[in-house]
One Martini backbone bead per residue (centre of mass of N, CA, C, O) as a GRO file, in nm:
protein
  522
    1ASP     BB    1   0.057   0.062  -0.021
    2VAL     BB    2   0.295   0.257   0.000
    3GLU     BB    3   0.390   0.217  -0.292
    4ARG     BB    4   0.128   0.304  -0.430
    5GLN     BB    5   0.115   0.589  -0.306
    6GLY     BB    6   0.378   0.682  -0.431
    7ARG     BB    7   0.296   0.649  -0.726
    8ASP     BB    8   0.054   0.841  -0.715
    9ALA     BB    9   0.209   1.092  -0.625
   10GLU     BB   10   0.399   1.098  -0.871
   11SER     BB   11   0.175   1.120  -1.083
   12VAL     BB   12   0.059   1.387  -0.982
   13ARG     BB   13   0.318   1.550  -1.001
   14GLN     BB   14   0.357   1.514  -1.310
   15MET     BB   15   0.087   1.635  -1.394
   16MET     BB   16   0.138   1.912  -1.270
   17LYS     BB   17   0.390   1.966  -1.436
   18LEU     BB   18   0.254   1.951  -1.714
   19TYR     BB   19   0.051   2.176  -1.658
   20GLU     BB   20   0.259   2.400  -1.607
   21GLU     BB   21   0.395   2.381  -1.883
   22ALA     BB   22   0.143   2.452  -2.046
   23GLN     BB   23   0.105   2.730  -1.918
   24LYS     BB   24   0.379   2.843  -2.007
   25LYS     BB   25   0.341   2.809  -2.311
   26ASP     BB   26   0.095   2.992  -2.330
   27TYR     BB   27   0.235   3.243  -2.222
   28VAL     BB   28   0.456   3.262  -2.436
   29HIS     BB   29   0.262   3.291  -2.673
   30ARG     BB   30   0.143   3.563  -2.576
   31VAL     BB   31   0.409   3.719  -2.573
   32ASN     BB   32   0.472   3.686  -2.870
   33GLY     BB   33   0.219   3.837  -2.966
   34PHE     BB   34   0.293   4.106  -2.836
   35ILE     BB   35   0.562   4.152  -2.988
   36GLU     BB   36   0.447   4.127  -3.275
   37GLY     BB   37   0.257   4.370  -3.238
   38LEU     BB   38   0.480   4.579  -3.215
   39GLY     BB   39   0.596   4.529  -3.500
   40THR     BB   40   0.340   4.602  -3.654
   41LEU     BB   41   0.329   4.892  -3.555
   42ALA     BB   42   0.606   4.986  -3.657
   43GLN     BB   43   0.544   4.940  -3.963
   44ALA     BB   44   0.285   5.117  -3.985
   45ILE     BB   45   0.422   5.403  -3.890
   46ASP     BB   46   0.612   5.444  -4.141
   47THR     BB   47   0.396   5.617  -4.309
   48LEU     BB   48   0.471   5.835  -4.117
   49GLU     BB   49   0.569   6.146  -4.062
   50GLY     BB   50   0.817   6.166  -3.860
   51ARG     BB   51   0.828   6.166  -3.525
   52LYS     BB   52   0.744   5.908  -3.289
   53GLN     BB   53   0.528   5.872  -2.995
   54ILE     BB   54   0.511   5.597  -2.778
   55VAL     BB   55   0.262   5.478  -2.541
   56LEU     BB   56   0.303   5.226  -2.289
   57PHE     BB   57   0.054   5.047  -2.111
   58SER     BB   58   0.196   4.829  -1.855
   59HIS     BB   59   0.317   4.529  -1.683
   60GLY     BB   60   0.424   4.335  -1.862
   61PHE     BB   61   0.654   4.061  -1.837
   62ASP     BB   62   0.813   3.800  -1.739
   63GLU     BB   63   1.151   3.817  -1.659
   64LEU     BB   64   1.232   3.508  -1.690
   65LEU     BB   65   1.226   3.511  -2.008
   66LEU     BB   66   1.507   3.686  -2.003
   67THR     BB   67   1.687   3.571  -1.733
   68GLY     BB   68   1.582   3.352  -1.570
   69ASN     BB   69   1.640   3.175  -1.308
   70GLN     BB   70   1.648   3.227  -0.951
   71SER     BB   71   1.761   3.103  -0.680
   72THR     BB   72   1.538   2.883  -0.578
   73GLU     BB   73   1.469   2.780  -0.866
   74GLN     BB   74   1.758   2.710  -0.943
   75ALA     BB   75   1.800   2.499  -0.718
   76GLN     BB   76   1.572   2.307  -0.799
   77ASP     BB   77   1.684   2.243  -1.082
   78SER     BB   78   1.955   2.130  -0.988
   79GLU     BB   79   1.837   1.892  -0.830
   80ALA     BB   80   1.699   1.758  -1.074
   81VAL     BB   81   1.960   1.700  -1.226
   82ILE     BB   82   2.104   1.528  -1.008
   83GLN     BB   83   1.846   1.315  -1.003
   84GLY     BB   84   1.765   1.290  -1.332
   85ARG     BB   85   1.525   1.522  -1.390
   86ILE     BB   86   1.554   1.677  -1.677
   87TRP     BB   87   1.255   1.717  -1.784
   88GLU     BB   88   1.196   1.946  -1.554
   89VAL     BB   89   1.401   2.133  -1.725
   90PRO     BB   90   1.411   2.395  -1.891
   91THR     BB   91   1.618   2.537  -2.131
   92ASN     BB   92   1.537   2.845  -2.015
   93SER     BB   93   1.592   2.858  -1.705
   94HIS     BB   94   1.882   3.031  -1.688
   95PHE     BB   95   1.860   3.227  -1.977
   96GLY     BB   96   1.610   3.216  -2.103
   97ASP     BB   97   1.448   3.306  -2.404
   98SER     BB   98   1.614   3.325  -2.695
   99ALA     BB   99   1.387   3.355  -2.905
  100LEU     BB  100   1.247   3.591  -2.767
  101ARG     BB  101   1.485   3.785  -2.761
  102GLY     BB  102   1.521   3.795  -3.069
  103LEU     BB  103   1.239   3.898  -3.136
  104MET     BB  104   1.254   4.157  -2.969
  105ASP     BB  105   1.494   4.290  -3.111
  106LYS     BB  106   1.369   4.299  -3.393
  107GLN     BB  107   1.105   4.460  -3.330
  108LEU     BB  108   1.241   4.711  -3.193
  109ARG     BB  109   1.407   4.804  -3.442
  110SER     BB  110   1.156   4.905  -3.604
  111PHE     BB  111   1.121   5.176  -3.456
  112SER     BB  112   1.380   5.311  -3.551
  113ARG     BB  113   1.317   5.279  -3.859
  114SER     BB  114   1.033   5.453  -3.800
  115ASP     BB  115   1.085   5.690  -3.611
  116ALA     BB  116   1.053   5.557  -3.305
  117VAL     BB  117   0.935   5.570  -2.968
  118VAL     BB  118   0.914   5.398  -2.644
  119HIS     BB  119   0.706   5.460  -2.373
  120ALA     BB  120   0.697   5.321  -2.049
  121VAL     BB  121   0.413   5.241  -1.835
  122ASP     BB  122   0.376   5.141  -1.519
  123LEU     BB  123   0.074   4.996  -1.372
  124GLY     BB  124   0.135   4.931  -1.070
  125GLY     BB  125   0.056   5.213  -0.939
  126LEU     BB  126  -0.259   5.194  -0.965
  127SER     BB  127  -0.274   4.963  -0.731
  128ALA     BB  128  -0.024   5.052  -0.519
  129GLY     BB  129   0.101   5.302  -0.562
  130GLY     BB  130   0.288   5.610  -0.626
  131ASP     BB  131   0.580   5.730  -0.793
  132ALA     BB  132   0.760   5.822  -1.073
  133ARG     BB  133   1.047   5.803  -0.901
  134GLN     BB  134   1.007   5.519  -0.839
  135SER     BB  135   1.104   5.182  -0.760
  136ALA     BB  136   1.048   4.867  -0.818
  137ASP     BB  137   1.032   4.552  -0.709
  138PRO     BB  138   1.172   4.292  -0.896
  139THR     BB  139   1.035   4.057  -0.687
  140SER     BB  140   0.763   4.109  -0.735
  141VAL     BB  141   0.424   3.991  -0.712
  142ARG     BB  142   0.173   3.938  -0.970
  143PRO     BB  143  -0.134   3.898  -1.073
  144VAL     BB  144  -0.258   3.707  -1.388
  145GLY     BB  145  -0.465   3.519  -1.235
  146PRO     BB  146  -0.627   3.300  -1.040
  147GLN     BB  147  -0.329   3.100  -1.025
  148GLU     BB  148  -0.121   3.320  -1.110
  149THR     BB  149   0.234   3.403  -1.122
  150PHE     BB  150   0.483   3.674  -1.150
  151LYS     BB  151   0.728   3.846  -1.220
  152SER     BB  152   0.837   4.128  -1.283
  153GLY     BB  153   0.788   4.360  -1.573
  154LEU     BB  154   1.026   4.572  -1.579
  155GLU     BB  155   1.234   4.444  -1.766
  156SER     BB  156   1.062   4.457  -2.024
  157LEU     BB  157   1.006   4.763  -2.019
  158ALA     BB  158   1.302   4.855  -2.020
  159GLN     BB  159   1.374   4.731  -2.298
  160ILE     BB  160   1.166   4.874  -2.471
  161ALA     BB  161   1.269   5.159  -2.407
  162SER     BB  162   1.583   5.142  -2.455
  163LYS     BB  163   1.573   5.010  -2.758
  164THR     BB  164   1.400   5.290  -2.861
  165GLY     BB  165   1.466   5.561  -2.679
  166GLY     BB  166   1.309   5.561  -2.422
  167HIS     BB  167   1.097   5.580  -2.130
  168LEU     BB  168   1.068   5.486  -1.784
  169PHE     BB  169   0.770   5.447  -1.584
  170THR     BB  170   0.750   5.385  -1.239
  171ASN     BB  171   0.506   5.334  -1.017
  172THR     BB  172   0.257   5.506  -1.131
  173ASN     BB  173  -0.045   5.727  -1.051
  174ASP     BB  174   0.057   5.964  -1.268
  175LEU     BB  175  -0.017   6.006  -1.591
  176LYS     BB  176   0.014   6.309  -1.642
  177GLN     BB  177   0.316   6.325  -1.581
  178ALA     BB  178   0.415   6.128  -1.794
  179LEU     BB  179   0.293   6.278  -2.042
  180SER     BB  180   0.442   6.546  -1.992
  181GLU     BB  181   0.727   6.433  -2.033
  182VAL     BB  182   0.688   6.331  -2.318
  183ASN     BB  183   0.616   6.606  -2.438
  184GLU     BB  184   0.885   6.744  -2.365
  185MET     BB  185   1.077   6.543  -2.519
  186SER     BB  186   0.926   6.606  -2.812
  187ARG     BB  187   1.001   6.926  -2.861
  188HIS     BB  188   1.318   6.854  -2.914
  189TYR     BB  189   1.451   6.901  -3.247
  190TYR     BB  190   1.593   6.793  -3.552
  191LEU     BB  191   1.557   6.861  -3.906
  192LEU     BB  192   1.659   6.640  -4.157
  193ALA     BB  193   1.757   6.665  -4.506
  194PHE     BB  194   1.754   6.446  -4.803
  195GLU     BB  195   1.887   6.295  -5.101
  196PRO     BB  196   1.891   6.013  -5.243
  197ALA     BB  197   2.123   5.846  -5.445
  198ALA     BB  198   1.937   5.578  -5.429
  199ILE     BB  199   1.716   5.327  -5.569
  200LYS     BB  200   1.599   4.982  -5.484
  201GLY     BB  201   1.302   4.965  -5.376
  202PRO     BB  202   1.030   4.867  -5.241
  203GLY     BB  203   1.101   4.820  -4.890
  204THR     BB  204   1.377   4.917  -4.865
  205PHE     BB  205   1.651   4.934  -4.651
  206HIS     BB  206   1.808   5.229  -4.500
  207ARG     BB  207   2.081   5.339  -4.358
  208LEU     BB  208   2.164   5.558  -4.076
  209LYS     BB  209   2.407   5.830  -4.003
  210VAL     BB  210   2.483   6.044  -3.722
  211ARG     BB  211   2.721   6.308  -3.682
  212LEU     BB  212   2.918   6.484  -3.440
  213LYS     BB  213   3.156   6.736  -3.385
  214ARG     BB  214   3.087   6.760  -3.103
  215LYS     BB  215   3.213   6.695  -2.809
  216GLY     BB  216   3.019   6.515  -2.568
  217THR     BB  217   2.793   6.422  -2.762
  218GLN     BB  218   2.457   6.310  -2.833
  219VAL     BB  219   2.255   6.106  -3.063
  220ALA     BB  220   1.915   6.062  -3.163
  221HIS     BB  221   1.810   5.826  -3.418
  222ARG     BB  222   1.729   5.688  -3.689
  223SER     BB  223   1.850   5.392  -3.850
  224GLY     BB  224   1.632   5.437  -4.085
  225TYR     BB  225   1.467   5.351  -4.406
  226TYR     BB  226   1.184   5.306  -4.608
  227GLU     BB  227   1.068   5.241  -4.892
  228ARG     BB  228   0.793   5.293  -5.043
  229ARG     BB  229   0.508   5.124  -5.057
  230PRO     BB  230   0.267   4.998  -5.201
  231TYR     BB  231  -0.055   5.009  -5.119
  232LYS     BB  232  -0.113   4.693  -5.143
  233GLU     BB  233   0.128   4.629  -4.917
  234LEU     BB  234  -0.029   4.743  -4.701
  235THR     BB  235  -0.153   4.737  -4.409
  236PRO     BB  236  -0.440   4.807  -4.253
  237LEU     BB  237  -0.301   4.978  -4.032
  238ALA     BB  238  -0.137   5.162  -4.223
  239ARG     BB  239  -0.385   5.281  -4.365
  240GLU     BB  240  -0.507   5.412  -4.114
  241PHE     BB  241  -0.270   5.598  -4.049
  242GLU     BB  242  -0.266   5.749  -4.315
  243ALA     BB  243  -0.550   5.868  -4.289
  244ALA     BB  244  -0.503   6.019  -4.021
  245GLU     BB  245  -0.276   6.204  -4.121
  246VAL     BB  246  -0.430   6.354  -4.341
  247ILE     BB  247  -0.642   6.477  -4.145
  248VAL     BB  248  -0.472   6.603  -3.911
  249LYS     BB  249  -0.266   6.767  -4.119
  250GLY     BB  250  -0.410   6.862  -4.387
  251MET     BB  251  -0.369   6.692  -4.638
  252ASP     BB  252  -0.348   6.693  -4.982
  253ARG     BB  253  -0.586   6.513  -5.199
  254GLY     BB  254  -0.648   6.492  -5.578
  255GLU     BB  255  -0.740   6.229  -5.734
  256ILE     BB  256  -1.014   6.295  -5.601
  257VAL     BB  257  -1.278   6.496  -5.669
  258VAL     BB  258  -1.388   6.722  -5.408
  259THR     BB  259  -1.701   6.850  -5.306
  260GLY     BB  260  -1.873   7.095  -5.080
  261LEU     BB  261  -2.136   7.125  -4.822
  262ALA     BB  262  -2.296   7.325  -4.551
  263VAL     BB  263  -2.596   7.305  -4.327
  264PRO     BB  264  -2.741   7.430  -4.078
  265TYR     BB  265  -2.947   7.251  -3.823
  266ARG     BB  266  -3.267   7.207  -3.657
  267GLY     BB  267  -3.425   6.990  -3.492
  268SER     BB  268  -3.724   6.892  -3.342
  269THR     BB  269  -3.548   6.840  -3.059
  270GLY     BB  270  -3.296   7.073  -3.078
  271ASP     BB  271  -3.075   6.970  -3.233
  272LEU     BB  272  -2.752   7.022  -3.369
  273HIS     BB  273  -2.687   7.026  -3.712
  274LEU     BB  274  -2.450   6.911  -3.989
  275PRO     BB  275  -2.504   6.896  -4.301
  276VAL     BB  276  -2.330   6.707  -4.564
  277VAL     BB  277  -2.202   6.748  -4.903
  278LEU     BB  278  -2.043   6.510  -5.114
  279GLU     BB  279  -1.875   6.536  -5.433
  280LEU     BB  280  -1.790   6.301  -5.690
  281GLU     BB  281  -1.605   6.298  -5.957
  282PRO     BB  282  -1.625   6.066  -6.205
  283GLN     BB  283  -1.350   6.057  -6.352
  284SER     BB  284  -1.168   6.046  -6.092
  285LEU     BB  285  -1.307   5.801  -5.956
  286LEU     BB  286  -1.265   5.593  -6.226
  287SER     BB  287  -0.976   5.617  -6.265
  288GLY     BB  288  -0.820   5.308  -6.329
  289HIS     BB  289  -1.041   5.114  -6.323
  290LYS     BB  290  -1.053   4.744  -6.355
  291GLY     BB  291  -1.302   4.653  -6.230
  292GLY     BB  292  -1.559   4.583  -6.058
  293PRO     BB  293  -1.578   4.681  -5.761
  294LEU     BB  294  -1.630   4.975  -5.555
  295ASN     BB  295  -1.415   5.065  -5.286
  296LEU     BB  296  -1.522   5.275  -5.031
  297GLU     BB  297  -1.392   5.545  -4.821
  298LEU     BB  298  -1.494   5.730  -4.519
  299TYR     BB  299  -1.359   6.024  -4.349
  300GLY     BB  300  -1.487   6.225  -4.067
  301TYR     BB  301  -1.425   6.551  -3.906
  302ALA     BB  302  -1.511   6.745  -3.608
  303LEU     BB  303  -1.362   7.050  -3.500
  304ASN     BB  304  -1.256   7.257  -3.276
  305PRO     BB  305  -1.047   7.524  -3.202
  306GLN     BB  306  -0.873   7.306  -3.013
  307GLY     BB  307  -0.879   7.019  -3.182
  308GLU     BB  308  -1.135   6.874  -3.097
  309VAL     BB  309  -1.330   6.603  -3.122
  310GLN     BB  310  -1.692   6.598  -3.179
  311ASP     BB  311  -1.718   6.431  -3.457
  312THR     BB  312  -1.796   6.135  -3.663
  313VAL     BB  313  -1.737   5.975  -3.985
  314SER     BB  314  -1.820   5.660  -4.159
  315LEU     BB  315  -1.740   5.454  -4.461
  316ALA     BB  316  -1.829   5.138  -4.628
  317ALA     BB  317  -1.835   5.078  -4.985
  318ASN     BB  318  -1.989   4.844  -5.220
  319LEU     BB  319  -1.987   4.891  -5.566
  320ASP     BB  320  -2.193   4.790  -5.829
  321LEU     BB  321  -2.121   4.875  -6.156
  322ALA     BB  322  -2.329   4.698  -6.308
  323LYS     BB  323  -2.567   4.881  -6.177
  324VAL     BB  324  -2.435   5.196  -6.109
  325GLY     BB  325  -2.239   5.296  -6.331
  326PRO     BB  326  -2.403   5.491  -6.518
  327LEU     BB  327  -2.471   5.695  -6.291
  328VAL     BB  328  -2.177   5.757  -6.202
  329ARG     BB  329  -2.059   5.842  -6.484
  330GLU     BB  330  -2.259   6.085  -6.530
  331ARG     BB  331  -2.257   6.223  -6.219
  332GLY     BB  332  -2.166   6.047  -5.977
  333LEU     BB  333  -2.123   6.113  -5.620
  334GLN     BB  334  -2.306   6.114  -5.306
  335LEU     BB  335  -2.242   6.232  -4.968
  336HIS     BB  336  -2.449   6.213  -4.670
  337ALA     BB  337  -2.364   6.394  -4.387
  338THR     BB  338  -2.408   6.396  -4.013
  339PHE     BB  339  -2.372   6.621  -3.759
  340THR     BB  340  -2.338   6.664  -3.397
  341LEU     BB  341  -2.341   6.992  -3.246
  342GLU     BB  342  -2.224   7.271  -3.126
  343ALA     BB  343  -2.210   7.585  -3.094
  344GLY     BB  344  -1.995   7.707  -3.345
  345PRO     BB  345  -1.689   7.657  -3.458
  346HIS     BB  346  -1.575   7.443  -3.740
  347ASP     BB  347  -1.365   7.172  -3.850
  348LEU     BB  348  -1.368   7.008  -4.159
  349ARG     BB  349  -1.268   6.659  -4.237
  350PHE     BB  350  -1.193   6.478  -4.545
  351LEU     BB  351  -1.177   6.127  -4.663
  352VAL     BB  352  -1.143   5.974  -4.983
  353ARG     BB  353  -1.120   5.612  -5.072
  354ASP     BB  354  -0.971   5.369  -5.257
  355LYS     BB  355  -0.915   5.063  -5.125
  356ASP     BB  356  -0.747   4.926  -5.364
  357SER     BB  357  -0.555   5.179  -5.481
  358GLY     BB  358  -0.545   5.459  -5.286
  359ARG     BB  359  -0.711   5.660  -5.401
  360SER     BB  360  -0.765   6.016  -5.324
  361GLY     BB  361  -0.962   6.261  -5.130
  362THR     BB  362  -1.008   6.601  -5.016
  363TYR     BB  363  -1.191   6.801  -4.755
  364TRP     BB  364  -1.226   7.141  -4.643
  365LEU     BB  365  -1.423   7.299  -4.368
  366GLN     BB  366  -1.566   7.607  -4.245
  367VAL     BB  367  -1.806   7.623  -3.969
  368THR     BB  368  -2.092   7.791  -3.828
  369VAL     BB  369  -2.294   7.715  -3.557
  370PRO     BB  370  -2.583   7.812  -3.463
  371SER     BB  371  -2.823   7.859  -3.198
  372PHE     BB  372  -3.114   7.964  -3.284
  373ALA     BB  373  -3.182   8.241  -3.089
  374SER     BB  374  -3.230   8.449  -3.284
  375THR     BB  375  -3.376   8.709  -3.430
  376GLY     BB  376  -3.500   8.672  -3.720
  377VAL     BB  377  -3.378   8.628  -4.042
  378THR     BB  378  -3.193   8.342  -4.173
  379LEU     BB  379  -2.976   8.289  -4.444
  380PHE     BB  380  -2.875   8.035  -4.645
  381PRO     BB  381  -2.718   7.888  -4.873
  382PRO     BB  382  -2.779   7.828  -5.183
  383LEU     BB  383  -2.954   7.549  -5.351
  384VAL     BB  384  -2.887   7.362  -5.609
  385MET     BB  385  -3.111   7.158  -5.779
  386GLY     BB  386  -3.138   6.810  -5.790
  387GLU     BB  387  -3.232   6.513  -5.881
  388ALA     BB  388  -3.242   6.242  -5.681
  389ASP     BB  389  -3.258   6.015  -5.919
  390ASP     BB  390  -2.973   6.120  -6.063
  391TRP     BB  391  -2.843   5.997  -5.796
  392LEU     BB  392  -2.595   5.860  -5.595
  393VAL     BB  393  -2.687   5.817  -5.254
  394LEU     BB  394  -2.493   5.823  -4.946
  395PRO     BB  395  -2.561   5.769  -4.628
  396VAL     BB  396  -2.425   5.931  -4.316
  397ARG     BB  397  -2.352   5.859  -3.992
  398SER     BB  398  -2.277   5.947  -3.685
  399THR     BB  399  -2.186   5.896  -3.353
  400ARG     BB  400  -2.426   6.124  -3.265
  401SER     BB  401  -2.626   6.034  -3.496
  402ALA     BB  402  -2.917   5.878  -3.530
  403ALA     BB  403  -3.192   6.054  -3.669
  404ALA     BB  404  -3.131   6.267  -3.881
  405GLU     BB  405  -3.235   6.549  -4.026
  406SER     BB  406  -3.325   6.689  -4.344
  407PRO     BB  407  -3.298   6.987  -4.555
  408PHE     BB  408  -3.303   6.816  -4.840
  409ARG     BB  409  -3.609   6.945  -4.869
  410VAL     BB  410  -3.963   6.968  -4.976
  411ALA     BB  411  -4.104   6.849  -4.748
  412ASP     BB  412  -4.128   6.519  -4.904
  413GLN     BB  413  -3.902   6.629  -5.118
  414PRO     BB  414  -3.618   6.536  -5.235
  415PHE     BB  415  -3.276   6.653  -5.293
  416ALA     BB  416  -2.975   6.744  -5.486
  417PRO     BB  417  -2.721   6.916  -5.393
  418ARG     BB  418  -2.479   7.151  -5.528
  419PRO     BB  419  -2.165   7.247  -5.446
  420HIS     BB  420  -2.068   7.304  -5.774
  421PRO     BB  421  -2.246   7.444  -5.992
  422ARG     BB  422  -2.389   7.397  -6.327
  423LEU     BB  423  -2.504   7.635  -6.550
  424GLU     BB  424  -2.739   7.657  -6.808
  425ARG     BB  425  -2.852   7.882  -7.039
  426ALA     BB  426  -3.107   7.685  -7.160
  427ARG     BB  427  -3.183   7.642  -6.844
  428ALA     BB  428  -3.383   7.593  -6.590
  429GLU     BB  429  -3.342   7.685  -6.252
  430ARG     BB  430  -3.324   7.541  -5.919
  431VAL     BB  431  -3.369   7.699  -5.592
  432CYS     BB  432  -3.292   7.659  -5.250
  433LEU     BB  433  -3.425   7.838  -4.969
  434LEU     BB  434  -3.294   7.861  -4.642
  435ALA     BB  435  -3.480   7.970  -4.350
  436PHE     BB  436  -3.468   8.128  -4.029
  437ASP     BB  437  -3.758   8.235  -3.801
  438GLY     BB  438  -3.858   8.082  -3.524
  439GLY     BB  439  -4.183   8.074  -3.580
  440VAL     BB  440  -4.302   8.313  -3.700
  441ARG     BB  441  -4.595   8.503  -3.733
  442TYR     BB  442  -4.747   8.617  -4.015
  443ASP     BB  443  -4.899   8.808  -4.211
  444PRO     BB  444  -5.100   8.695  -4.462
  445GLY     BB  445  -5.006   8.952  -4.656
  446ALA     BB  446  -4.724   8.881  -4.635
  447SER     BB  447  -4.399   8.914  -4.806
  448PHE     BB  448  -4.119   8.790  -4.947
  449GLU     BB  449  -3.822   8.937  -5.059
  450ILE     BB  450  -3.659   8.817  -5.362
  451THR     BB  451  -3.301   8.846  -5.473
  452PRO     BB  452  -3.136   8.742  -5.756
  453GLN     BB  453  -2.774   8.713  -5.839
  454LEU     BB  454  -2.508   8.762  -6.074
  455VAL     BB  455  -2.155   8.776  -5.992
  456ASP     BB  456  -1.865   8.880  -6.088
  457LYS     BB  457  -1.527   8.943  -6.032
  458GLU     BB  458  -1.593   9.271  -6.075
  459GLY     BB  459  -1.912   9.310  -5.969
  460ALA     BB  460  -2.096   9.242  -6.189
  461VAL     BB  461  -2.433   9.229  -6.297
  462ALA     BB  462  -2.637   8.969  -6.401
  463ARG     BB  463  -2.905   8.883  -6.584
  464LEU     BB  464  -3.220   8.741  -6.508
  465HIS     BB  465  -3.465   8.504  -6.604
  466ALA     BB  466  -3.762   8.400  -6.496
  467VAL     BB  467  -3.836   8.497  -6.205
  468ARG     BB  468  -3.952   8.265  -5.945
  469VAL     BB  469  -4.180   8.139  -5.702
  470GLU     BB  470  -4.292   7.808  -5.661
  471ARG     BB  471  -4.233   7.766  -5.338
  472SER     BB  472  -4.366   7.741  -4.989
  473VAL     BB  473  -4.227   7.633  -4.665
  474ALA     BB  474  -4.328   7.564  -4.321
  475GLU     BB  475  -4.098   7.435  -4.053
  476ASN     BB  476  -3.959   7.434  -3.751
  477GLY     BB  477  -3.858   7.748  -3.812
  478PHE     BB  478  -3.865   7.704  -4.123
  479ARG     BB  479  -3.786   7.802  -4.470
  480TRP     BB  480  -3.892   7.712  -4.802
  481PHE     BB  481  -3.759   7.813  -5.120
  482VAL     BB  482  -3.856   7.795  -5.465
  483LEU     BB  483  -3.636   7.891  -5.718
  484SER     BB  484  -3.657   8.036  -6.051
  485PHE     BB  485  -3.435   8.047  -6.346
  486SER     BB  486  -3.251   8.214  -6.621
  487PRO     BB  487  -2.910   8.229  -6.788
  488GLU     BB  488  -2.928   8.295  -7.108
  489ALA     BB  489  -2.760   8.598  -7.105
  490VAL     BB  490  -2.505   8.473  -6.985
  491THR     BB  491  -2.180   8.469  -6.959
  492PRO     BB  492  -1.954   8.254  -6.955
  493GLY     BB  493  -1.859   8.149  -6.619
  494ASP     BB  494  -1.768   8.278  -6.310
  495TYR     BB  495  -1.982   8.295  -6.015
  496THR     BB  496  -2.204   8.466  -5.785
  497LEU     BB  497  -2.470   8.369  -5.592
  498ARG     BB  498  -2.697   8.622  -5.494
  499VAL     BB  499  -2.915   8.641  -5.204
  500ARG     BB  500  -3.206   8.830  -5.113
  501LEU     BB  501  -3.385   8.872  -4.793
  502ARG     BB  502  -3.695   9.008  -4.684
  503ASP     BB  503  -3.841   9.099  -4.389
  504PRO     BB  504  -4.171   9.194  -4.338
  505ALA     BB  505  -4.155   9.266  -4.027
  506SER     BB  506  -3.848   9.415  -4.000
  507GLY     BB  507  -3.677   9.466  -4.285
  508ARG     BB  508  -3.466   9.263  -4.289
  509VAL     BB  509  -3.157   9.178  -4.453
  510SER     BB  510  -3.055   8.875  -4.613
  511GLU     BB  511  -2.751   8.701  -4.706
  512ALA     BB  512  -2.635   8.479  -4.978
  513PHE     BB  513  -2.387   8.233  -5.106
  514GLN     BB  514  -2.276   8.094  -5.441
  515ALA     BB  515  -2.082   7.908  -5.635
  516VAL     BB  516  -2.069   7.933  -5.999
  517THR     BB  517  -2.128   7.793  -6.333
  518VAL     BB  518  -2.146   7.914  -6.663
  519ALA     BB  519  -2.280   7.737  -6.948
  520SER     BB  520  -2.294   7.599  -7.237
  521PRO     BB  521  -2.444   7.395  -7.422
  522ASN     BB  522  -2.365   7.066  -7.537
   0.00000   0.00000   0.00000
């Protein structure tokens, strides 16, 4: 019985050992995934211009994977070797995991090549308390699961920071202080530019070396750069970073011609909306398209004067050109996006991109959203009306807009407003005038006086023919006027459509403007 109990105990001990080894292998697998993720990030941000500062908030991972067992654990493994139980001692027991160390070195070098540094913030201080200037006990044990413990992750965080040229913040519960120091460190640098002597091909890495003549000084710089890869070879993450950089930095991209307009509007619930129409010119949109579906992406941001994002829109559309191609080729495409914003000035930034080819277009617009609290009539920019059925219109909601109402309608009849309209001399044009009157009740016999004019670059006024108001609708404090006219005697060229509206109650005159082009019939 004693012998059998001994065998059972040994069997249980070996099973527990195997279970622990399986747990360790799973943990190492997760750590490898974490390190490979850092490398993926490093390669993705290489598409961004300039020096990048990455802040990593983490507990790190078990330092024994890098340094190997120490003290008691090392002694226990030595005893196992002496007693012949070699299978119980992992090969990385004393010196850490060499494969993991090699992977870590390789992936961290990618940050230097992408001109980026990683600052590591140890999150231990959030649970234990502490100050950014303190050092954590490297032998401290932190729980990582219901039954798991591991040695301090400071060693791993220290290597991530030091090998990328960053700084390690240990045991801090003041993240604001850590971020302030990172911001201060990133403010001072020199920007050097040069023209490469030779090009070896997309994705090729070129080493860089910067030397200083002044003795006793040191310089930190990127170790090299990659030649730009074709768009199709970029990872999805790199494409997202590239799109973010275009929007944040206000970079112009004009491969796809984008025009736009925005009209502030107050919904029936009192929310302040900013509907936006983006029009994509058909020839530039479809140029170079190889056939098959057209995969479009839209990113849009509304920022306040402090540069803070107030609302965003995004869209991914897969257009079957076999079905909608004729409509898109003839007219183009309209994207109707709606932001929900506070009153005040806003900076709108949009990026439209062909997901397959990388061809893109940008549009920037500055708009002030009124509070709609003032008295009197306010006239918004005139909207040259297109038939809604003549356009492929893709609606886009923002993160703050649930079921935003549209002002691009007259009663229950929608229309397609033209951001930069082209008026033909032989055709009668229809223009929608949107005015806010606050719901004032007017005398039944009162009438609004509306005067449209075309003004050329020299300020001369061109005469319009057959001017008349076709329809007038009042709803929710707004008035819609449908105005028609003909520019038949106007010389072709660029003009400003100026419309004046006189309030019959107060006599106040409100003006609004829209750029237009007058052309001869095709």
